[in-house]
C-alpha positions as a Python dict, from the first residue, in 0.01 Angstrom:
ca = {
    (1, 'M'): (0, 0, 0),
    (2, 'P'): (21, 215, 314),
    (3, 'Q'): (-261, 455, 383),
    (4, 'R'): (-194, 827, 339),
    (5, 'P'): (-180, 1049, 650),
    (6, 'A'): (-510, 1194, 773),
    (7, 'K'): (-592, 1541, 645),
    (8, 'P'): (-855, 1815, 675),
    (9, 'H'): (-1111, 1873, 399),
    (10, 'R'): (-1308, 2192, 335),
    (11, 'P'): (-1568, 2104, 72),
    (12, 'K'): (-1788, 2383, -57),
    (13, 'V'): (-2165, 2376, -66),
    (14, 'H'): (-2271, 2594, -358),
    (15, 'Y'): (-2588, 2804, -362),
    (16, 'D'): (-2671, 2977, -691),
    (17, 'G'): (-2986, 3158, -581),
    (18, 'A'): (-3211, 2861, -658),
    (19, 'N'): (-3020, 2534, -615),
    (20, 'I'): (-2783, 2396, -355),
    (21, 'T'): (-2519, 2129, -423),
    (22, 'G'): (-2204, 2006, -254),
    (23, 'D'): (-1857, 1902, -359),
    (24, 'T'): (-1734, 1543, -369),
    (25, 'V'): (-1481, 1455, -99),
    (26, 'K'): (-1251, 1150, -73),
    (27, 'V'): (-1175, 1047, 285),
    (28, 'I'): (-1013, 791, 513),
    (29, 'A'): (-1060, 737, 886),
    (30, 'G'): (-893, 1018, 1079),
    (31, 'D'): (-973, 1289, 821),
    (32, 'T'): (-1183, 1589, 921),
    (33, 'I'): (-1450, 1770, 722),
    (34, 'L'): (-1558, 2134, 758),
    (35, 'F'): (-1823, 2240, 508),
    (36, 'E'): (-1819, 2596, 370),
    (37, 'L'): (-2115, 2774, 210),
    (38, 'S'): (-2049, 2955, -117),
    (39, 'G'): (-2280, 3203, -289),
    (40, 'A'): (-2515, 3286, 0),
    (41, 'G'): (-2578, 3600, 202),
    (42, 'P'): (-2441, 3662, 553),
    (43, 'A'): (-2763, 3555, 727),
    (44, 'E'): (-2772, 3221, 544),
    (45, 'T'): (-2616, 2901, 674),
    (46, 'I'): (-2625, 2532, 585),
    (47, 'L'): (-2742, 2212, 743),
    (48, 'I'): (-2575, 1893, 620),
    (49, 'T'): (-2723, 1549, 695),
    (50, 'F'): (-2519, 1236, 621),
    (51, 'A'): (-2689, 940, 449),
    (52, 'D'): (-2458, 697, 637),
    (53, 'P'): (-2379, 865, 969),
    (54, 'Q'): (-2204, 558, 1112),
    (55, 'F'): (-1881, 670, 939),
    (56, 'F'): (-1875, 1015, 1104),
    (57, 'S'): (-1855, 1171, 1451),
    (58, 'K'): (-2200, 1331, 1405),
    (59, 'A'): (-2502, 1266, 1183),
    (60, 'R'): (-2542, 1637, 1099),
    (61, 'F'): (-2332, 1947, 1045),
    (62, 'K'): (-2460, 2303, 1080),
    (63, 'S'): (-2263, 2616, 989),
    (64, 'G'): (-2060, 2720, 1292),
    (65, 'D'): (-2014, 2362, 1418),
    (66, 'E'): (-1675, 2209, 1487),
    (67, 'T'): (-1526, 1986, 1218),
    (68, 'I'): (-1675, 1643, 1152),
    (69, 'D'): (-1437, 1353, 1218),
    (70, 'V'): (-1431, 1057, 981),
    (71, 'T'): (-1436, 781, 1244),
    (72, 'H'): (-1425, 475, 1014),
    (73, 'N'): (-1300, 402, 664),
    (74, 'L'): (-1591, 410, 422),
    (75, 'T'): (-1685, 70, 280),
    (76, 'H'): (-1877, 233, -6),
    (77, 'P'): (-1945, 581, -147),
    (78, 'T'): (-2212, 775, 41),
    (79, 'T'): (-2398, 1103, 7),
    (80, 'Y'): (-2501, 1403, 210),
    (81, 'H'): (-2812, 1620, 196),
    (82, 'C'): (-2777, 2002, 193),
    (83, 'Q'): (-3033, 2247, 321),
    (84, 'L'): (-3011, 2627, 323),
    (85, 'L'): (-3111, 2804, 644),
    (86, 'G'): (-3199, 3172, 671),
    (87, 'H'): (-3165, 3311, 1024),
    (88, 'G'): (-3153, 2948, 1145),
    (89, 'V'): (-3480, 2845, 978),
    (90, 'P'): (-3505, 2627, 664),
    (91, 'V'): (-3550, 2833, 347),
    (92, 'P'): (-3852, 2679, 168),
    (93, 'G'): (-3759, 2490, -148),
    (94, 'V'): (-3382, 2534, -113),
    (95, 'E'): (-3248, 2190, -39),
    (96, 'S'): (-3084, 1911, -230),
    (97, 'H'): (-3319, 1627, -302),
    (98, 'E'): (-3167, 1286, -377),
    (99, 'Q'): (-2818, 1399, -283),
    (100, 'G'): (-2643, 1726, -232),
    (101, 'G'): (-2288, 1597, -248),
    (102, 'S'): (-2093, 1276, -213),
    (103, 'I'): (-1823, 1132, 9),
    (104, 'E'): (-1609, 854, -131),
    (105, 'P'): (-1348, 619, 11),
    (106, 'D'): (-994, 737, -65),
    (107, 'S'): (-763, 466, -194),
    (108, 'G'): (-483, 629, 3),
    (109, 'A'): (-263, 676, -301),
}
Protein backbone atom coordinates (compact mmCIF):
# COMPACT_ATOMS: atom_id res chain seq x y z
CA MET A 1 0.00 0.00 0.00
CA PRO A 2 1.45 3.41 -0.89
CA GLN A 3 2.29 5.77 1.92
CA ARG A 4 0.07 8.82 2.43
CA PRO A 5 1.50 12.28 1.62
CA ALA A 6 3.38 14.05 4.42
CA LYS A 7 1.31 16.43 6.52
CA PRO A 8 1.62 18.90 9.40
CA HIS A 9 0.41 17.99 12.90
CA ARG A 10 -0.51 20.41 15.68
CA PRO A 11 -0.98 18.29 18.81
CA LYS A 12 -2.14 20.03 21.94
CA VAL A 13 -0.42 19.84 25.31
CA HIS A 14 -3.13 20.28 27.93
CA TYR A 15 -2.57 22.01 31.28
CA ASP A 16 -5.47 21.89 33.74
CA GLY A 17 -3.91 23.93 36.54
CA ALA A 18 -2.21 20.90 38.09
CA ASN A 19 -1.40 18.30 35.42
CA ILE A 20 0.11 18.43 31.96
CA THR A 21 -0.53 15.84 29.23
CA GLY A 22 -0.16 15.68 25.48
CA ASP A 23 -2.15 14.35 22.56
CA THR A 24 -1.29 11.20 20.62
CA VAL A 25 0.00 11.82 17.10
CA LYS A 26 0.42 9.34 14.21
CA VAL A 27 3.29 10.21 11.87
CA ILE A 28 5.38 9.13 8.90
CA ALA A 29 8.74 10.46 7.71
CA GLY A 30 8.29 13.90 6.17
CA ASP A 31 5.51 14.98 8.56
CA THR A 32 6.01 18.03 10.77
CA ILE A 33 4.94 18.58 14.37
CA LEU A 34 4.19 21.90 16.08
CA PHE A 35 3.03 21.53 19.68
CA GLU A 36 0.44 23.97 21.07
CA LEU A 37 -0.17 24.66 24.76
CA SER A 38 -3.80 24.67 25.91
CA GLY A 39 -5.10 25.93 29.25
CA ALA A 40 -2.10 28.00 30.39
CA GLY A 41 -1.55 31.71 30.93
CA PRO A 42 0.28 34.00 28.49
CA ALA A 43 3.58 33.82 30.39
CA GLU A 44 3.60 30.01 30.36
CA THR A 45 5.23 27.89 27.68
CA ILE A 46 6.13 24.24 27.19
CA LEU A 47 9.26 22.18 26.81
CA ILE A 48 8.85 18.83 25.03
CA THR A 49 11.57 16.16 25.19
CA PHE A 50 11.36 13.12 22.90
CA ALA A 51 12.06 9.66 24.35
CA ASP A 52 13.47 8.51 20.97
CA PRO A 53 14.98 11.62 19.38
CA GLN A 54 16.57 9.69 16.50
CA PHE A 55 13.25 9.91 14.60
CA PHE A 56 13.06 13.72 14.76
CA SER A 57 15.01 16.78 13.60
CA LYS A 58 15.59 17.85 17.22
CA ALA A 59 15.54 16.13 20.61
CA ARG A 60 13.51 18.95 22.21
CA PHE A 61 10.81 21.44 21.34
CA LYS A 62 10.19 24.69 23.21
CA SER A 63 7.24 27.04 22.60
CA GLY A 64 8.23 29.47 19.87
CA ASP A 65 10.50 26.97 18.08
CA GLU A 66 10.10 26.07 14.43
CA THR A 67 8.25 22.85 13.62
CA ILE A 68 9.86 19.49 14.34
CA ASP A 69 10.49 17.35 11.26
CA VAL A 70 9.87 13.61 11.41
CA THR A 71 13.09 12.48 9.73
CA HIS A 72 12.53 8.69 9.78
CA ASN A 73 9.53 6.38 9.88
CA LEU A 74 8.96 5.20 13.43
CA THR A 75 9.72 1.52 13.98
CA HIS A 76 7.70 1.49 17.21
CA PRO A 77 5.46 3.83 19.23
CA THR A 78 7.35 6.36 21.33
CA THR A 79 6.57 9.01 23.93
CA TYR A 80 7.37 12.59 24.78
CA HIS A 81 7.80 14.33 28.12
CA CYS A 82 6.01 17.65 28.77
CA GLN A 83 7.17 20.35 31.14
CA LEU A 84 5.48 23.68 31.88
CA LEU A 85 7.71 26.76 31.93
CA GLY A 86 6.78 30.08 33.52
CA HIS A 87 8.79 33.02 32.17
CA GLY A 88 11.20 30.45 30.68
CA VAL A 89 11.86 28.65 33.98
CA PRO A 90 10.44 25.21 34.91
CA VAL A 91 7.31 25.45 37.07
CA PRO A 92 7.97 23.15 40.06
CA GLY A 93 5.87 20.00 40.02
CA VAL A 94 4.20 20.64 36.64
CA GLU A 95 5.60 18.04 34.32
CA SER A 96 4.52 14.72 32.93
CA HIS A 97 6.24 11.82 34.59
CA GLU A 98 6.39 8.52 32.70
CA GLN A 99 5.03 10.06 29.52
CA GLY A 100 3.23 13.22 28.58
CA GLY A 101 2.00 12.11 25.19
CA SER A 102 2.71 9.53 22.52
CA ILE A 103 3.79 9.43 18.90
CA GLU A 104 2.87 6.37 16.87
CA PRO A 105 3.75 5.09 13.42
CA ASP A 106 1.02 5.85 10.88
CA SER A 107 0.08 2.92 8.67
CA GLY A 108 -0.38 5.37 5.82
CA ALA A 109 -3.96 4.37 5.19
